[in-house]
N, CA, C and O atoms as a Maestro MAE file, in Angstrom:
{
 s_m_m2io_version
 :::
 2.0.0
}

f_m_ct {
 s_m_title
 :::
 protein
 m_atom[284] {
  # First column is atom index #
  i_m_mmod_type
  r_m_x_coord
  r_m_y_coord
  r_m_z_coord
  i_m_residue_number
  s_m_chain_name
  s_m_pdb_residue_name
  s_m_pdb_atom_name
  i_m_atomic_number
  :::
  1 25 0.813 -1.192 0.000 1 A "MET " " N  " 7
  2 3 0.000 0.000 0.000 1 A "MET " " CA " 6
  3 2 0.859 1.260 0.000 1 A "MET " " C  " 6
  4 15 0.473 2.277 -0.577 1 A "MET " " O  " 8
  5 25 2.015 1.197 0.640 2 A "SER " " N  " 7
  6 3 2.821 2.409 0.736 2 A "SER " " CA " 6
  7 2 3.411 2.822 -0.602 2 A "SER " " C  " 6
  8 15 3.752 3.991 -0.784 2 A "SER " " O  " 8
  9 25 3.541 1.901 -1.537 3 A "LYS " " N  " 7
  10 3 4.143 2.232 -2.819 3 A "LYS " " CA " 6
  11 2 3.117 2.553 -3.889 3 A "LYS " " C  " 6
  12 15 3.487 2.783 -5.040 3 A "LYS " " O  " 8
  13 25 1.836 2.576 -3.540 4 A "SER " " N  " 7
  14 3 0.825 2.826 -4.556 4 A "SER " " CA " 6
  15 2 0.863 4.254 -5.084 4 A "SER " " C  " 6
  16 15 0.352 4.510 -6.175 4 A "SER " " O  " 8
  17 25 1.443 5.177 -4.359 5 A "CYS " " N  " 7
  18 3 1.559 6.566 -4.801 5 A "CYS " " CA " 6
  19 2 2.932 6.866 -5.378 5 A "CYS " " C  " 6
  20 15 3.233 8.015 -5.699 5 A "CYS " " O  " 8
  21 25 3.758 5.855 -5.509 6 A "LYS " " N  " 7
  22 3 5.130 6.068 -5.957 6 A "LYS " " CA " 6
  23 2 5.194 6.606 -7.385 6 A "LYS " " C  " 6
  24 15 6.025 7.465 -7.679 6 A "LYS " " O  " 8
  25 25 4.338 6.120 -8.267 7 A "GLY " " N  " 7
  26 3 4.311 6.598 -9.645 7 A "GLY " " CA " 6
  27 2 3.934 8.065 -9.728 7 A "GLY " " C  " 6
  28 15 4.511 8.820 -10.510 7 A "GLY " " O  " 8
  29 25 2.969 8.463 -8.925 8 A "LEU " " N  " 7
  30 3 2.569 9.875 -8.877 8 A "LEU " " CA " 6
  31 2 3.701 10.746 -8.345 8 A "LEU " " C  " 6
  32 15 3.926 11.853 -8.835 8 A "LEU " " O  " 8
  33 25 4.403 10.245 -7.354 9 A "ALA " " N  " 7
  34 3 5.514 11.009 -6.787 9 A "ALA " " CA " 6
  35 2 6.603 11.222 -7.830 9 A "ALA " " C  " 6
  36 15 7.163 12.314 -7.932 9 A "ALA " " O  " 8
  37 25 6.902 10.189 -8.601 10 A "MET " " N  " 7
  38 3 7.933 10.309 -9.631 10 A "MET " " CA " 6
  39 2 7.508 11.284 -10.730 10 A "MET " " C  " 6
  40 15 8.324 12.072 -11.210 10 A "MET " " O  " 8
  41 25 6.242 11.234 -11.128 11 A "GLU " " N  " 7
  42 3 5.746 12.172 -12.135 11 A "GLU " " CA " 6
  43 2 5.772 13.606 -11.622 11 A "GLU " " C  " 6
  44 15 6.075 14.531 -12.375 11 A "GLU " " O  " 8
  45 25 5.455 13.794 -10.341 12 A "LEU " " N  " 7
  46 3 5.489 15.127 -9.750 12 A "LEU " " CA " 6
  47 2 6.911 15.674 -9.721 12 A "LEU " " C  " 6
  48 15 7.131 16.841 -10.045 12 A "LEU " " O  " 8
  49 25 7.868 14.850 -9.339 13 A "VAL " " N  " 7
  50 3 9.265 15.279 -9.311 13 A "VAL " " CA " 6
  51 2 9.738 15.598 -10.724 13 A "VAL " " C  " 6
  52 15 10.452 16.579 -10.934 13 A "VAL " " O  " 8
  53 25 9.349 14.783 -11.684 14 A "LYS " " N  " 7
  54 3 9.731 15.029 -13.081 14 A "LYS " " CA " 6
  55 2 9.147 16.349 -13.578 14 A "LYS " " C  " 6
  56 15 9.828 17.119 -14.254 14 A "LYS " " O  " 8
  57 25 7.896 16.604 -13.244 15 A "CYS " " N  " 7
  58 3 7.242 17.846 -13.657 15 A "CYS " " CA " 6
  59 2 7.887 19.046 -12.976 15 A "CYS " " C  " 6
  60 15 8.120 20.070 -13.618 15 A "CYS " " O  " 8
  61 25 8.175 18.930 -11.684 16 A "LEU " " N  " 7
  62 3 8.786 20.038 -10.950 16 A "LEU " " CA " 6
  63 2 10.209 20.321 -11.425 16 A "LEU " " C  " 6
  64 15 10.668 21.461 -11.357 16 A "LEU " " O  " 8
  65 25 10.908 19.296 -11.902 17 A "SER " " N  " 7
  66 3 12.280 19.507 -12.356 17 A "SER " " CA " 6
  67 2 12.337 20.349 -13.624 17 A "SER " " C  " 6
  68 15 13.385 20.902 -13.956 17 A "SER " " O  " 8
  69 25 11.217 20.448 -14.333 18 A "GLU " " N  " 7
  70 3 11.155 21.250 -15.553 18 A "GLU " " CA " 6
  71 2 10.734 22.697 -15.303 18 A "GLU " " C  " 6
  72 15 10.725 23.501 -16.234 18 A "GLU " " O  " 8
  73 25 10.386 23.040 -14.067 19 A "THR " " N  " 7
  74 3 9.900 24.387 -13.773 19 A "THR " " CA " 6
  75 2 11.055 25.345 -13.491 19 A "THR " " C  " 6
  76 15 12.170 24.921 -13.189 19 A "THR " " O  " 8
  77 25 10.773 26.625 -13.594 20 A "ASP " " N  " 7
  78 3 11.772 27.648 -13.299 20 A "ASP " " CA " 6
  79 2 12.125 27.684 -11.816 20 A "ASP " " C  " 6
  80 15 13.225 28.087 -11.439 20 A "ASP " " O  " 8
  81 25 11.202 27.267 -10.997 21 A "CYS " " N  " 7
  82 3 11.432 27.257 -9.555 21 A "CYS " " CA " 6
  83 2 12.655 26.409 -9.214 21 A "CYS " " C  " 6
  84 15 13.466 26.796 -8.373 21 A "CYS " " O  " 8
  85 25 12.786 25.267 -9.858 22 A "VAL " " N  " 7
  86 3 13.912 24.369 -9.599 22 A "VAL " " CA " 6
  87 2 15.098 24.720 -10.486 22 A "VAL " " C  " 6
  88 15 16.235 24.774 -10.017 22 A "VAL " " O  " 8
  89 25 14.834 24.959 -11.774 23 A "LYS " " N  " 7
  90 3 15.928 25.210 -12.727 23 A "LYS " " CA " 6
  91 2 16.648 26.529 -12.474 23 A "LYS " " C  " 6
  92 15 17.866 26.555 -12.299 23 A "LYS " " O  " 8
  93 25 15.891 27.620 -12.454 24 A "VAL " " N  " 7
  94 3 16.492 28.952 -12.394 24 A "VAL " " CA " 6
  95 2 16.802 29.374 -10.956 24 A "VAL " " C  " 6
  96 15 17.895 29.862 -10.667 24 A "VAL " " O  " 8
  97 25 15.838 29.184 -10.065 25 A "GLN " " N  " 7
  98 3 15.994 29.666 -8.695 25 A "GLN " " CA " 6
  99 2 16.745 28.686 -7.796 25 A "GLN " " C  " 6
  100 15 17.107 29.034 -6.673 25 A "GLN " " O  " 8
  101 25 16.984 27.461 -8.279 26 A "ASN " " N  " 7
  102 3 17.717 26.420 -7.531 26 A "ASN " " CA " 6
  103 2 17.127 26.162 -6.147 26 A "ASN " " C  " 6
  104 15 17.858 26.011 -5.168 26 A "ASN " " O  " 8
  105 25 15.803 26.113 -6.080 27 A "ARG " " N  " 7
  106 3 15.127 25.833 -4.820 27 A "ARG " " CA " 6
  107 2 14.831 24.341 -4.732 27 A "ARG " " C  " 6
  108 15 14.729 23.676 -5.763 27 A "ARG " " O  " 8
  109 25 14.690 23.801 -3.520 28 A "PRO " " N  " 7
  110 3 14.403 22.366 -3.382 28 A "PRO " " CA " 6
  111 2 12.998 22.013 -3.886 28 A "PRO " " C  " 6
  112 15 12.108 22.862 -3.929 28 A "PRO " " O  " 8
  113 25 12.821 20.751 -4.263 29 A "TYR " " N  " 7
  114 3 11.544 20.273 -4.785 29 A "TYR " " CA " 6
  115 2 10.417 20.464 -3.780 29 A "TYR " " C  " 6
  116 15 9.315 20.874 -4.146 29 A "TYR " " O  " 8
  117 25 10.687 20.173 -2.536 30 A "ARG " " N  " 7
  118 3 9.658 20.283 -1.494 30 A "ARG " " CA " 6
  119 2 9.143 21.709 -1.386 30 A "ARG " " C  " 6
  120 15 7.942 21.934 -1.238 30 A "ARG " " O  " 8
  121 25 10.045 22.661 -1.458 31 A "GLU " " N  " 7
  122 3 9.656 24.067 -1.365 31 A "GLU " " CA " 6
  123 2 8.848 24.496 -2.591 31 A "GLU " " C  " 6
  124 15 7.878 25.245 -2.472 31 A "GLU " " O  " 8
  125 25 9.250 24.020 -3.757 32 A "CYS " " N  " 7
  126 3 8.529 24.376 -4.986 32 A "CYS " " CA " 6
  127 2 7.156 23.712 -5.039 32 A "CYS " " C  " 6
  128 15 6.210 24.290 -5.573 32 A "CYS " " O  " 8
  129 25 7.041 22.507 -4.491 33 A "ALA " " N  " 7
  130 3 5.755 21.803 -4.501 33 A "ALA " " CA " 6
  131 2 4.729 22.521 -3.633 33 A "ALA " " C  " 6
  132 15 3.530 22.438 -3.901 33 A "ALA " " O  " 8
  133 25 5.179 23.221 -2.602 34 A "GLY " " N  " 7
  134 3 4.276 23.926 -1.707 34 A "GLY " " CA " 6
  135 2 3.906 25.319 -2.165 34 A "GLY " " C  " 6
  136 15 3.168 26.022 -1.474 34 A "GLY " " O  " 8
  137 25 4.407 25.732 -3.322 35 A "GLU " " N  " 7
  138 3 4.142 27.078 -3.829 35 A "GLU " " CA " 6
  139 2 2.667 27.285 -4.148 35 A "GLU " " C  " 6
  140 15 2.013 26.401 -4.701 35 A "GLU " " O  " 8
  141 25 2.161 28.432 -3.803 36 A "LYS " " N  " 7
  142 3 0.797 28.798 -4.164 36 A "LYS " " CA " 6
  143 2 0.799 29.801 -5.305 36 A "LYS " " C  " 6
  144 15 -0.242 30.068 -5.905 36 A "LYS " " O  " 8
  145 25 1.950 30.347 -5.600 37 A "GLU " " N  " 7
  146 3 2.085 31.295 -6.701 37 A "GLU " " CA " 6
  147 2 2.145 30.539 -8.028 37 A "GLU " " C  " 6
  148 15 2.422 29.339 -8.044 37 A "GLU " " O  " 8
  149 25 1.893 31.217 -9.120 38 A "PRO " " N  " 7
  150 3 1.926 30.536 -10.416 38 A "PRO " " CA " 6
  151 2 3.344 30.317 -10.965 38 A "PRO " " C  " 6
  152 15 3.564 30.429 -12.171 38 A "PRO " " O  " 8
  153 25 4.302 30.006 -10.086 39 A "THR " " N  " 7
  154 3 5.653 29.726 -10.556 39 A "THR " " CA " 6
  155 2 5.764 28.317 -11.119 39 A "THR " " C  " 6
  156 15 6.721 28.007 -11.829 39 A "THR " " O  " 8
  157 25 4.791 27.458 -10.809 40 A "ILE " " N  " 7
  158 3 4.780 26.117 -11.383 40 A "ILE " " CA " 6
  159 2 3.575 25.999 -12.306 40 A "ILE " " C  " 6
  160 15 2.594 26.729 -12.159 40 A "ILE " " O  " 8
  161 25 3.656 25.074 -13.258 41 A "SER " " N  " 7
  162 3 2.602 24.948 -14.260 41 A "SER " " CA " 6
  163 2 1.336 24.334 -13.663 41 A "SER " " C  " 6
  164 15 1.360 23.747 -12.581 41 A "SER " " O  " 8
  165 25 0.242 24.484 -14.389 42 A "SER " " N  " 7
  166 3 -1.026 23.915 -13.924 42 A "SER " " CA " 6
  167 2 -0.988 22.393 -13.934 42 A "SER " " C  " 6
  168 15 -1.688 21.748 -13.153 42 A "SER " " O  " 8
  169 25 -0.177 21.818 -14.812 43 A "GLU " " N  " 7
  170 3 -0.023 20.361 -14.835 43 A "GLU " " CA " 6
  171 2 0.608 19.868 -13.535 43 A "GLU " " C  " 6
  172 15 0.185 18.859 -12.971 43 A "GLU " " O  " 8
  173 25 1.624 20.590 -13.066 44 A "CYS " " N  " 7
  174 3 2.276 20.219 -11.809 44 A "CYS " " CA " 6
  175 2 1.338 20.414 -10.622 44 A "CYS " " C  " 6
  176 15 1.359 19.631 -9.673 44 A "CYS " " O  " 8
  177 25 0.528 21.445 -10.679 45 A "ILE " " N  " 7
  178 3 -0.437 21.681 -9.602 45 A "ILE " " CA " 6
  179 2 -1.452 20.542 -9.546 45 A "ILE " " C  " 6
  180 15 -1.812 20.083 -8.462 45 A "ILE " " O  " 8
  181 25 -1.911 20.089 -10.703 46 A "GLY " " N  " 7
  182 3 -2.833 18.960 -10.760 46 A "GLY " " CA " 6
  183 2 -2.203 17.681 -10.232 46 A "GLY " " C  " 6
  184 15 -2.841 16.930 -9.494 46 A "GLY " " O  " 8
  185 25 -0.952 17.428 -10.608 47 A "LEU " " N  " 7
  186 3 -0.240 16.256 -10.096 47 A "LEU " " CA " 6
  187 2 -0.044 16.341 -8.591 47 A "LEU " " C  " 6
  188 15 -0.148 15.339 -7.884 47 A "LEU " " O  " 8
  189 25 0.243 17.554 -8.105 48 A "ARG " " N  " 7
  190 3 0.437 17.741 -6.667 48 A "ARG " " CA " 6
  191 2 -0.836 17.422 -5.899 48 A "ARG " " C  " 6
  192 15 -0.796 16.726 -4.884 48 A "ARG " " O  " 8
  193 25 -1.958 17.928 -6.380 49 A "GLU " " N  " 7
  194 3 -3.235 17.670 -5.701 49 A "GLU " " CA " 6
  195 2 -3.582 16.184 -5.732 49 A "GLU " " C  " 6
  196 15 -4.067 15.641 -4.739 49 A "GLU " " O  " 8
  197 25 -3.337 15.526 -6.860 50 A "THR " " N  " 7
  198 3 -3.606 14.096 -6.975 50 A "THR " " CA " 6
  199 2 -2.713 13.298 -6.042 50 A "THR " " C  " 6
  200 15 -3.166 12.343 -5.411 50 A "THR " " O  " 8
  201 25 -1.447 13.682 -5.951 51 A "TYR " " N  " 7
  202 3 -0.507 12.993 -5.062 51 A "TYR " " CA " 6
  203 2 -0.907 13.171 -3.600 51 A "TYR " " C  " 6
  204 15 -0.894 12.211 -2.830 51 A "TYR " " O  " 8
  205 25 -1.261 14.394 -3.218 52 A "PHE " " N  " 7
  206 3 -1.654 14.636 -1.835 52 A "PHE " " CA " 6
  207 2 -2.923 13.859 -1.471 52 A "PHE " " C  " 6
  208 15 -3.031 13.341 -0.360 52 A "PHE " " O  " 8
  209 25 -3.882 13.774 -2.395 53 A "SER " " N  " 7
  210 3 -5.098 13.012 -2.099 53 A "SER " " CA " 6
  211 2 -4.795 11.517 -2.030 53 A "SER " " C  " 6
  212 15 -5.440 10.790 -1.274 53 A "SER " " O  " 8
  213 25 -3.828 11.055 -2.804 54 A "CYS " " N  " 7
  214 3 -3.414 9.655 -2.728 54 A "CYS " " CA " 6
  215 2 -2.796 9.359 -1.362 54 A "CYS " " C  " 6
  216 15 -3.100 8.337 -0.748 54 A "CYS " " O  " 8
  217 25 -1.940 10.243 -0.897 55 A "LYS " " N  " 7
  218 3 -1.321 10.048 0.410 55 A "LYS " " CA " 6
  219 2 -2.343 10.124 1.544 55 A "LYS " " C  " 6
  220 15 -2.245 9.381 2.521 55 A "LYS " " O  " 8
  221 25 -3.319 11.019 1.415 56 A "ARG " " N  " 7
  222 3 -4.392 11.095 2.424 56 A "ARG " " CA " 6
  223 2 -5.209 9.816 2.424 56 A "ARG " " C  " 6
  224 15 -5.663 9.365 3.476 56 A "ARG " " O  " 8
  225 25 -5.399 9.232 1.253 57 A "GLY " " N  " 7
  226 3 -6.165 8.002 1.154 57 A "GLY " " CA " 6
  227 2 -5.498 6.834 1.844 57 A "GLY " " C  " 6
  228 15 -6.174 5.884 2.239 57 A "GLY " " O  " 8
  229 25 -4.190 6.884 1.997 58 A "GLN " " N  " 7
  230 3 -3.488 5.817 2.700 58 A "GLN " " CA " 6
  231 2 -3.750 5.864 4.199 58 A "GLN " " C  " 6
  232 15 -3.617 4.848 4.880 58 A "GLN " " O  " 8
  233 25 -4.115 7.013 4.713 59 A "VAL " " N  " 7
  234 3 -4.374 7.156 6.141 59 A "VAL " " CA " 6
  235 2 -5.848 6.927 6.454 59 A "VAL " " C  " 6
  236 15 -6.183 6.467 7.546 59 A "VAL " " O  " 8
  237 25 -6.726 7.238 5.517 60 A "ASP " " N  " 7
  238 3 -8.164 7.085 5.704 60 A "ASP " " CA " 6
  239 2 -8.517 5.598 5.757 60 A "ASP " " C  " 6
  240 15 -8.206 4.852 4.829 60 A "ASP " " O  " 8
  241 25 -9.161 5.171 6.832 61 A "MET " " N  " 7
  242 3 -9.467 3.755 7.013 61 A "MET " " CA " 6
  243 2 -10.423 3.222 5.953 61 A "MET " " C  " 6
  244 15 -10.285 2.075 5.527 61 A "MET " " O  " 8
  245 25 -11.381 4.019 5.522 62 A "ARG " " N  " 7
  246 3 -12.306 3.555 4.482 62 A "ARG " " CA " 6
  247 2 -11.578 3.338 3.172 62 A "ARG " " C  " 6
  248 15 -11.841 2.367 2.462 62 A "ARG " " O  " 8
  249 25 -10.663 4.240 2.850 63 A "ALA " " N  " 7
  250 3 -9.907 4.096 1.604 63 A "ALA " " CA " 6
  251 2 -8.897 2.964 1.693 63 A "ALA " " C  " 6
  252 15 -8.562 2.350 0.679 63 A "ALA " " O  " 8
  253 25 -8.414 2.685 2.877 64 A "ARG " " N  " 7
  254 3 -7.445 1.583 3.031 64 A "ARG " " CA " 6
  255 2 -8.105 0.249 2.742 64 A "ARG " " C  " 6
  256 15 -7.466 -0.653 2.202 64 A "ARG " " O  " 8
  257 25 -9.363 0.112 3.091 65 A "ILE " " N  " 7
  258 3 -10.067 -1.142 2.834 65 A "ILE " " CA " 6
  259 2 -10.366 -1.285 1.353 65 A "ILE " " C  " 6
  260 15 -10.163 -2.352 0.774 65 A "ILE " " O  " 8
  261 25 -10.845 -0.215 0.742 66 A "ARG " " N  " 7
  262 3 -11.221 -0.253 -0.683 66 A "ARG " " CA " 6
  263 2 -10.021 -0.075 -1.597 66 A "ARG " " C  " 6
  264 15 -10.059 -0.507 -2.749 66 A "ARG " " O  " 8
  265 25 -8.966 0.545 -1.113 67 A "GLY " " N  " 7
  266 3 -7.811 0.853 -1.942 67 A "GLY " " CA " 6
  267 2 -7.913 2.247 -2.504 67 A "GLY " " C  " 6
  268 15 -9.000 2.821 -2.573 67 A "GLY " " O  " 8
  269 25 -6.771 2.798 -2.909 68 A "ASN " " N  " 7
  270 3 -6.737 4.129 -3.473 68 A "ASN " " CA " 6
  271 2 -7.366 4.136 -4.849 68 A "ASN " " C  " 6
  272 15 -7.235 3.173 -5.605 68 A "ASN " " O  " 8
  273 25 -8.039 5.208 -5.169 69 A "LYS " " N  " 7
  274 3 -8.638 5.354 -6.500 69 A "LYS " " CA " 6
  275 2 -7.588 5.844 -7.467 69 A "LYS " " C  " 6
  276 15 -6.662 6.562 -7.090 69 A "LYS " " O  " 8
  277 25 -7.736 5.458 -8.697 70 A "GLY " " N  " 7
  278 3 -6.864 6.006 -9.733 70 A "GLY " " CA " 6
  279 2 -5.582 5.234 -9.877 70 A "GLY " " C  " 6
  280 15 -5.595 4.020 -10.081 70 A "GLY " " O  " 8
  281 25 -4.498 5.919 -9.774 71 A "TYR " " N  " 7
  282 3 -3.174 5.418 -10.081 71 A "TYR " " CA " 6
  283 2 -2.962 4.063 -9.483 71 A "TYR " " C  " 6
  284 15 -1.890 3.480 -9.641 71 A "TYR " " O  " 8
  :::
 }
 m_bond[283] {
  # First column is bond index #
  i_m_from
  i_m_to
  i_m_order
  :::
  1 1 2 1
  2 2 3 1
  3 3 4 2
  4 3 5 1
  5 5 6 1
  6 6 7 1
  7 7 8 2
  8 7 9 1
  9 9 10 1
  10 10 11 1
  11 11 12 2
  12 11 13 1
  13 13 14 1
  14 14 15 1
  15 15 16 2
  16 15 17 1
  17 17 18 1
  18 18 19 1
  19 19 20 2
  20 19 21 1
  21 21 22 1
  22 22 23 1
  23 23 24 2
  24 23 25 1
  25 25 26 1
  26 26 27 1
  27 27 28 2
  28 27 29 1
  29 29 30 1
  30 30 31 1
  31 31 32 2
  32 31 33 1
  33 33 34 1
  34 34 35 1
  35 35 36 2
  36 35 37 1
  37 37 38 1
  38 38 39 1
  39 39 40 2
  40 39 41 1
  41 41 42 1
  42 42 43 1
  43 43 44 2
  44 43 45 1
  45 45 46 1
  46 46 47 1
  47 47 48 2
  48 47 49 1
  49 49 50 1
  50 50 51 1
  51 51 52 2
  52 51 53 1
  53 53 54 1
  54 54 55 1
  55 55 56 2
  56 55 57 1
  57 57 58 1
  58 58 59 1
  59 59 60 2
  60 59 61 1
  61 61 62 1
  62 62 63 1
  63 63 64 2
  64 63 65 1
  65 65 66 1
  66 66 67 1
  67 67 68 2
  68 67 69 1
  69 69 70 1
  70 70 71 1
  71 71 72 2
  72 71 73 1
  73 73 74 1
  74 74 75 1
  75 75 76 2
  76 75 77 1
  77 77 78 1
  78 78 79 1
  79 79 80 2
  80 79 81 1
  81 81 82 1
  82 82 83 1
  83 83 84 2
  84 83 85 1
  85 85 86 1
  86 86 87 1
  87 87 88 2
  88 87 89 1
  89 89 90 1
  90 90 91 1
  91 91 92 2
  92 91 93 1
  93 93 94 1
  94 94 95 1
  95 95 96 2
  96 95 97 1
  97 97 98 1
  98 98 99 1
  99 99 100 2
  100 99 101 1
  101 101 102 1
  102 102 103 1
  103 103 104 2
  104 103 105 1
  105 105 106 1
  106 106 107 1
  107 107 108 2
  108 107 109 1
  109 109 110 1
  110 110 111 1
  111 111 112 2
  112 111 113 1
  113 113 114 1
  114 114 115 1
  115 115 116 2
  116 115 117 1
  117 117 118 1
  118 118 119 1
  119 119 120 2
  120 119 121 1
  121 121 122 1
  122 122 123 1
  123 123 124 2
  124 123 125 1
  125 125 126 1
  126 126 127 1
  127 127 128 2
  128 127 129 1
  129 129 130 1
  130 130 131 1
  131 131 132 2
  132 131 133 1
  133 133 134 1
  134 134 135 1
  135 135 136 2
  136 135 137 1
  137 137 138 1
  138 138 139 1
  139 139 140 2
  140 139 141 1
  141 141 142 1
  142 142 143 1
  143 143 144 2
  144 143 145 1
  145 145 146 1
  146 146 147 1
  147 147 148 2
  148 147 149 1
  149 149 150 1
  150 150 151 1
  151 151 152 2
  152 151 153 1
  153 153 154 1
  154 154 155 1
  155 155 156 2
  156 155 157 1
  157 157 158 1
  158 158 159 1
  159 159 160 2
  160 159 161 1
  161 161 162 1
  162 162 163 1
  163 163 164 2
  164 163 165 1
  165 165 166 1
  166 166 167 1
  167 167 168 2
  168 167 169 1
  169 169 170 1
  170 170 171 1
  171 171 172 2
  172 171 173 1
  173 173 174 1
  174 174 175 1
  175 175 176 2
  176 175 177 1
  177 177 178 1
  178 178 179 1
  179 179 180 2
  180 179 181 1
  181 181 182 1
  182 182 183 1
  183 183 184 2
  184 183 185 1
  185 185 186 1
  186 186 187 1
  187 187 188 2
  188 187 189 1
  189 189 190 1
  190 190 191 1
  191 191 192 2
  192 191 193 1
  193 193 194 1
  194 194 195 1
  195 195 196 2
  196 195 197 1
  197 197 198 1
  198 198 199 1
  199 199 200 2
  200 199 201 1
  201 201 202 1
  202 202 203 1
  203 203 204 2
  204 203 205 1
  205 205 206 1
  206 206 207 1
  207 207 208 2
  208 207 209 1
  209 209 210 1
  210 210 211 1
  211 211 212 2
  212 211 213 1
  213 213 214 1
  214 214 215 1
  215 215 216 2
  216 215 217 1
  217 217 218 1
  218 218 219 1
  219 219 220 2
  220 219 221 1
  221 221 222 1
  222 222 223 1
  223 223 224 2
  224 223 225 1
  225 225 226 1
  226 226 227 1
  227 227 228 2
  228 227 229 1
  229 229 230 1
  230 230 231 1
  231 231 232 2
  232 231 233 1
  233 233 234 1
  234 234 235 1
  235 235 236 2
  236 235 237 1
  237 237 238 1
  238 238 239 1
  239 239 240 2
  240 239 241 1
  241 241 242 1
  242 242 243 1
  243 243 244 2
  244 243 245 1
  245 245 246 1
  246 246 247 1
  247 247 248 2
  248 247 249 1
  249 249 250 1
  250 250 251 1
  251 251 252 2
  252 251 253 1
  253 253 254 1
  254 254 255 1
  255 255 256 2
  256 255 257 1
  257 257 258 1
  258 258 259 1
  259 259 260 2
  260 259 261 1
  261 261 262 1
  262 262 263 1
  263 263 264 2
  264 263 265 1
  265 265 266 1
  266 266 267 1
  267 267 268 2
  268 267 269 1
  269 269 270 1
  270 270 271 1
  271 271 272 2
  272 271 273 1
  273 273 274 1
  274 274 275 1
  275 275 276 2
  276 275 277 1
  277 277 278 1
  278 278 279 1
  279 279 280 2
  280 279 281 1
  281 281 282 1
  282 282 283 1
  283 283 284 2
  :::
 }
}
């Protein structure tokens, strides 16, 4: 169960590595992922929200029984 979000995490890191936040400003991935400003693309924002909901689903007991949706 702990690795079910691993694919999303890798896609998020790949998407964030292409942004100016990481390339130009040399900021860490964690800091760029938490940005609320439009310094990252909408695709990365969508991946971030999907990843966070996947991780929340691992803690939710109802979702643990049924399994995570999607990825």
